[in-house]
C-alpha positions in Angstrom: -4.1 -32.6 -58.4 -6.8 -30.0 -58.7 -10.5 -30.9 -58.3 -12.8 -30.1 -61.2 -15.8 -27.7 -60.9 -18.6 -29.0 -58.7 -21.7 -29.9 -60.6 -25.1 -30.0 -58.9 -27.8 -32.5 -59.9 -30.7 -31.1 -61.8 -34.3 -32.1 -61.4 -36.8 -31.6 -64.3 -40.4 -31.9 -63.2 -43.2 -31.5 -65.8 -46.2 -30.2 -63.9 -48.7 -31.2 -66.6 -47.3 -34.7 -66.7 -47.5 -35.0 -62.9 -51.1 -33.7 -62.9 -52.0 -36.1 -65.7 -50.6 -39.1 -63.7 -52.4 -38.0 -60.5 -55.7 -37.5 -62.3 -55.4 -40.8 -64.2 -54.6 -42.7 -61.0 -57.6 -41.1 -59.2 -60.0 -41.9 -62.0 -58.8 -45.5 -62.3 -59.2 -45.9 -58.5 -62.7 -44.4 -58.7 -63.8 -46.7 -61.6 -62.4 -49.8 -59.8 -64.1 -49.0 -56.5 -67.4 -48.1 -58.2 -67.4 -51.4 -60.2 -67.3 -53.6 -57.2 -70.2 -51.8 -55.4 -72.4 -51.5 -58.5 -72.2 -55.3 -59.2 -73.7 -56.0 -55.8 -76.6 -53.5 -56.3 -77.3 -54.6 -59.8 -77.4 -58.3 -58.8 -80.0 -57.4 -56.2 -82.3 -55.2 -58.3 -81.7 -55.7 -62.0 -82.9 -59.2 -62.9 -86.0 -59.7 -60.7 -88.3 -57.9 -58.3 -88.2 -59.5 -54.8 -87.6 -58.6 -51.2 -84.0 -57.6 -51.1 -84.0 -58.0 -47.3 -85.0 -61.7 -47.7 -82.7 -64.6 -47.6 -83.0 -65.4 -51.4 -84.2 -64.0 -54.7 -87.4 -66.1 -54.3 -88.6 -64.0 -51.4 -92.0 -62.3 -52.3 -91.7 -58.6 -52.8 -94.8 -58.0 -50.7 -92.9 -59.4 -47.7 -90.7 -56.3 -47.7 -90.6 -55.1 -44.1 -93.3 -52.5 -43.4 -95.3 -53.0 -46.6 -97.8 -55.5 -45.2 -98.4 -53.7 -41.9 -99.1 -50.3 -43.6 -101.3 -52.0 -46.2 -103.4 -53.7 -43.6 -103.7 -50.4 -41.6 -104.8 -48.5 -44.8 -107.2 -51.4 -45.6 -108.9 -50.8 -42.2 -109.0 -47.1 -42.9 -110.5 -47.5 -46.3 -113.2 -49.8 -44.9 -114.1 -47.0 -42.5 -114.2 -44.6 -45.4 -117.0 -46.6 -47.1 -119.6 -45.0 -44.8 -118.5 -41.6 -45.8 -118.5 -42.5 -49.5 -122.1 -43.8 -49.2 -123.2 -40.7 -47.3 -121.5 -38.4 -49.9 -123.2 -40.2 -52.8 -126.6 -39.9 -51.0 -126.2 -36.2 -50.5 -125.2 -35.8 -54.2 -128.3 -37.6 -55.2 -130.5 -35.4 -53.0 -128.9 -32.2 -54.1 -129.1 -33.0 -57.8 -132.7 -34.2 -57.6 -131.8 -37.7 -58.8 -129.9 -36.5 -61.8 -126.5 -37.7 -60.6 -126.8 -41.2 -62.0 -123.2 -42.2 -61.1 -124.1 -41.6 -57.4 -127.2 -43.9 -57.4 -127.0 -46.6 -54.8 -127.4 -49.4 -57.4 -124.2 -48.0 -59.0 -122.2 -47.0 -55.9 -122.8 -50.1 -53.7 -121.4 -52.7 -56.2 -118.4 -50.4 -56.8 -118.0 -50.0 -53.0 -118.0 -53.8 -52.4 -115.6 -54.3 -55.3 -113.3 -51.6 -54.0 -113.4 -53.0 -50.5 -112.5 -56.5 -51.8 -109.6 -55.1 -53.9 -108.3 -53.2 -51.0 -108.4 -56.2 -48.6 -106.8 -58.6 -51.1 -104.5 -56.0 -52.7 -101.2 -57.6 -51.6 -101.9 -61.1 -53.1 -103.3 -59.5 -56.3 -100.2 -57.3 -56.7 -97.9 -60.1 -55.9 -99.4 -62.0 -58.8 -98.5 -59.1 -61.1 -95.0 -59.0 -59.7 -94.7 -62.8 -60.3 -95.8 -62.2 -63.9 -93.1 -59.6 -64.2 -90.5 -61.9 -62.8 -91.5 -64.7 -65.1 -91.1 -62.5 -68.1 -87.7 -61.3 -66.9 -86.6 -64.9 -66.4 -87.7 -65.7 -70.0 -85.6 -62.8 -71.2 -82.4 -63.5 -69.2 -82.7 -67.3 -68.8 -82.3 -68.4 -72.3 -79.3 -66.1 -73.0 -77.8 -66.8 -69.5 -77.4 -63.0 -69.0 -75.3 -62.3 -65.9 -73.2 -59.5 -64.6 -70.2 -60.7 -66.7 -72.2 -60.3 -69.9 -73.4 -56.7 -69.5 -72.3 -54.2 -72.2 -70.5 -52.0 -69.7 -68.6 -54.8 -67.9 -65.8 -55.1 -70.4 -65.1 -51.4 -70.7 -65.1 -51.0 -66.9 -63.0 -54.2 -66.2 -59.7 -54.0 -64.4 -57.8 -55.0 -67.5 -59.5 -52.3 -69.6 -58.8 -49.6 -67.0 -55.2 -50.7 -66.7 -54.6 -50.6 -70.4 -56.1 -47.1 -70.5 -54.0 -45.8 -67.6 -51.8 -43.7 -69.9 -54.8 -42.3 -71.9 -56.6 -39.7 -69.9 -59.3 -39.3 -72.6 -60.4 -43.0 -72.3 -60.2 -42.8 -68.5 -62.6 -39.8 -68.5 -65.0 -41.8 -70.7 -64.7 -44.8 -68.3 -65.5 -42.5 -65.3 -68.6 -41.1 -67.2 -69.7 -44.6 -68.0 -69.4 -45.6 -64.3 -71.5 -42.6 -63.4 -74.2 -43.7 -65.9 -74.2 -47.1 -64.3 -74.6 -45.5 -60.9 -77.7 -43.6 -62.3 -79.1 -46.9 -63.5 -78.6 -48.5 -60.1 -80.1 -45.4 -58.4 -83.1 -45.7 -60.7 -83.7 -49.3 -59.6 -83.4 -48.3 -55.9 -86.0 -45.6 -56.5 -88.2 -48.1 -58.3 -88.0 -50.5 -55.5 -88.9 -47.9 -52.9 -91.8 -46.6 -55.1 -93.2 -50.1 -55.6 -93.2 -50.6 -51.9 -95.1 -47.3 -51.4 -97.6 -48.2 -54.1 -98.2 -51.7 -52.7 -98.7 -50.2 -49.2 -101.2 -47.6 -50.5 -103.1 -50.0 -52.7 -106.3 -49.9 -50.4 -106.5 -46.2 -50.8 -106.3 -46.4 -54.5 -109.1 -49.1 -54.5 -111.2 -46.7 -52.4 -110.5 -43.8 -54.7 -111.8 -45.9 -57.6 -115.3 -46.0 -56.2 -116.3 -42.3 -56.8 -116.1 -40.6 -60.2 -114.6 -37.5 -58.6 -111.6 -39.5 -57.3 -111.3 -42.2 -60.0 -108.6 -40.2 -61.7 -106.4 -40.6 -58.7 -106.9 -44.4 -58.9 -106.0 -44.3 -62.6 -102.8 -42.3 -61.8 -101.9 -45.0 -59.2 -102.5 -47.8 -61.7 -100.4 -46.0 -64.4 -97.6 -45.4 -62.0 -97.6 -49.0 -60.8 -97.7 -50.4 -64.3 -94.7 -48.2 -65.4 -92.7 -48.9 -62.3 -93.2 -52.6 -62.4 -92.9 -53.5 -66.1 -90.1 -51.1 -66.9 -87.8 -54.0 -65.8 -89.1 -56.2 -68.6 -88.5 -53.5 -71.2 -85.0 -52.8 -69.9 -84.0 -56.4 -69.8 -85.2 -56.8 -73.4 -82.9 -54.0 -74.4 -80.1 -55.7 -72.4 -80.8 -59.1 -74.0 -80.5 -57.6 -77.5 -77.4 -55.7 -76.4 -75.5 -58.7 -75.1 -76.2 -60.8 -78.2 -74.6 -58.3 -80.6 -71.1 -59.1 -81.9 -69.4 -56.0 -80.4 -71.1 -56.2 -77.1 -67.8 -57.0 -75.3 -65.6 -54.5 -77.1 -62.8 -52.6 -75.4 -61.7 -49.0 -76.0 -63.8 -46.1 -77.1 -66.1 -48.1 -79.3 -67.1 -50.4 -76.4 -67.7 -47.5 -74.1 -69.9 -45.7 -76.7 -71.9 -48.9 -77.2 -72.4 -49.2 -73.4 -73.5 -45.6 -73.3 -76.0 -46.3 -76.0 -77.4 -49.3 -74.2 -77.7 -47.4 -70.9 -79.4 -44.5 -72.7 -82.0 -46.9 -74.2 -82.6 -48.6 -70.8 -83.2 -45.3 -69.0 -85.6 -44.2 -71.8 -87.9 -47.3 -71.2 -89.9 -45.8 -68.3 -90.7 -42.7 -70.3 -91.8 -44.7 -73.3 -94.1 -46.9 -71.1 -95.5 -43.7 -69.5 -96.4 -42.3 -72.9 -98.0 -45.7 -73.9 -100.2 -45.7 -70.8 -101.4 -42.2 -71.5 -102.1 -43.2 -75.1 -104.2 -46.1 -73.8 -106.1 -43.8 -71.5 -106.8 -41.5 -74.4 -108.1 -44.4 -76.4 -110.4 -45.4 -73.5 -111.7 -41.9 -73.2 -112.4 -41.7 -76.9 -114.2 -45.1 -76.8 -116.4 -43.9 -73.9 -117.3 -40.8 -75.8 -118.2 -42.7 -79.0 -120.3 -45.2 -77.0 -122.2 -42.4 -75.3 -122.8 -40.8 -78.7 -124.1 -44.0 -80.2 -126.4 -44.5 -77.2 -127.8 -41.0 -77.6 -128.3 -41.6 -81.3 -130.2 -44.8 -80.6 -132.4 -43.1 -78.0 -133.2 -40.2 -80.4 -134.0 -42.7 -83.1 -136.4 -44.5 -80.9 
């Protein structure tokens, strides 16, 4: 009995298919790990403005470690600057021969007292504005019971959605891009939190800059930056409230991802829109002051 010819086993490996599986597995793992970390950050920053180091969401933002101590130190420094402000205004009056009406003592002293009071009591005053922002945010999210499970990007980034797209590299790439967009949103809120802490700590200097006309522009810039940084949360939660109430807010697949992208795009555009609005308000105030001066001049000339 003779043995037949020896046949060797053959292995067929498709490099492209292997690369596709490896890439899909890596993207799915990235989306899954990013989702768990992002939920924790968004829970801390997205729905209210409070001290994230505190024990609860009811902790006042001004209790953030370091804010009060720096604020009190700058309040003392701004109090010491009042003497220099009064000396500067007196020199301007002498050098201008009494023509610098904005530096007259009857104008500067009330502003100096008001600036000193605003600097000393800046933290309680700012906390009132933060409480107003939190109340508006609760109105927006409370009635609709908006939570992390209702967000437009929660369904496209869920474990079931990623698992169902494991054989579709195109959808997985969109899921990874959506996860990156949510990371940008979370990063924006971390930057907002840090910026608000810096603005609250430097409030006494802004109040001191409001006294003199030469530095009043810096105080306006501080106020504009604080307004945009604080109330951008209300605008973004308004976008989120509308997005979660639409019928296809929890859609899967490419349509759900595109809808989540649109929602994130609008949320990230809110700070820019508020900044434009504050500049427009400043332009209206400047125009109003010019018209009031023109009317006064006309009245004086008529007399």
